[in-house]
Every structure is written in structure tokens, then in C-alpha cells.
N, C-alpha and C positions, 0 to 999 in steps of 0.2 A: 620672656614671660616668667613671672614668679608664681610658683605653685605651692600650696600646702598639701601635704600627702598624709592620709590617714595611716596611723601606725598603732600597734597594740603595746601598751606598757607592760614590760616584763618585770622590772624591779625599780623601786624608788628609795632613795636615801636623801632625806631633806628635800632640796629643790633639784637634785640631780636624778635623772632617770635613764633607764635603758629601755629603748623601744625596739620593736622588730616588725618587719614587713617583708614578705617574700624571702625569708631566711636571712635577711641582712639586719644586723643589730647596729644601733646608733645610740651614742650618748647624747642626751638633750638636757635642757633646763625646763623647769616647770613653774618658774617664778610668776608667770602671767595668769596662772589658774589657781583656784582654791584647791584643796586637797585632791591629789591624784593618787590612784591606787593601782597596784598590779592588776592586770585584766582590763583596765579602762582602755578605750580607744580615744586617741587625740589627733588633731591635725597638727602636723609639724612643719614649720617654716623657719629656715635659717637657724636651725639648732634649738628652737623653742617650741614648746607645746602652746598653741595659741587658742585652741578651742577643744572642748570635749565633745565627742560624737558617739552615737550608739553604734552597735555592731552592724546593723543593717545599713545605716548611712555610710559607714566605712567601706563595707563591701561594694555597695553601689558606686561610690565615688571611685574606688580602685578599678572597678570594671569599666567605668567611663573613661578614666585616664588611659587605660590599656587600649580601649577601642580607638582612641585618638592618637595612638602611637607614642604615648608618654611612658618612659621607663619609670616605674613607681619607686625604684630605689634611688635614682639620681634626679628625677624631675626633668630629664632631657628627652627630646624626641628620639625615637628608636629607628626612624627611617631616614633615608638619605636626603629627603626633601626638607627635613626639619630645620 
């Protein structure tokens, strides 16, 4: 299963950005979106920001992913049945 995980943008330089979620930082590309700024929340898939989301939607999505046993840093299931 392929998932897009909400992450908060910490730094942007051109189309390169650093995002963070649960203490893990990741370098991504923002080519698919119009201007992205530090503090924005984006859905990240395969190293690209694919959609901007608001903070409430990001938090709700992260909570749902965790509820279903998805590691929000890796996108993998966290239980032995996954």
C-alpha cells in the first residue's frame, strides 16, 4: 500500500524542503506545489510534497494512521500482522 504522510515544512530552499514529523526530518521536493513556506503542512509521498493540508487535517490523518498501526515515519505497518 502506498501512503502519503502529513509532515510540517521546516525549511525551504527553491524546490528543496526539509519536513519533519514525529522528530524525524526528511529532505523532499516541492515541484508539484505552488509556493511552500516553513510552517506549512504537506502530504509527502515518494519524496515529493503532493498536497498542502491544514494543521487540523494533518493531525487527524496522523492519528488515523497510528490507529491503524501505520508507522508515520516509514509508512509501514507496526504490528506483526501487517
